[in-house]
N, C-alpha and C positions, 0 to 999 in steps of 0.2 A: 505493500499500501506507500501512496505516494502524496506526498501531503502538498500543496502547492499553494504559497498566494497569489491571485490571481492577478489583488492591487499594486504588489511591489515592481518597485523598476527599476533599471538603473537610471532614472534622470527622475526631474521633478512635472509629476504633471498638474492641473488645474487644481484647485484644492490635496493639494495626497502634496509634502515635501517629503521629498529623506530621510533619512534619521539624524537625529540631532540629541545632545544630550546635553543641557544645563546639571551643574554642577552644585550644589554648596553644601559648602563644610568651612566649620576653621574660620567664623568670619567674608568665606570672600566666594563669591559665585565667578562660576569656569560655565566656560559651552565651548564644548567638549562635540568633535566626530560632527565636524558641521556640516552637512549635505544642503544638494541644492533646497532651497527654498525656505531652510529653515531659519532663515532672518528673518520673517513675518511672523512665523510660528514662538518664537524666541519671546517675541513683542508680549507677546498674548501674554506672558510670567511673566516676565522683569523690563522693563525702562535701560535702553542700550545704555546710555551714564552707570547703571548699577548693575551691570558686568564687568568684574575686574581684569581678565583674559578670554580669551578668547580666539581662535583659527589668525 
């Protein structure tokens, strides 16, 4: 049996960004593995001036 995510793509599709991870710890907020389309999604969770490090 094979599991296939039909929404997965190597590029961002409309309303479906690639992977990206906001990580918070020790008083810092870091944006990791910033795939295509993740900047817009990141702004749902933090203002850009609140992010301490990123790509």
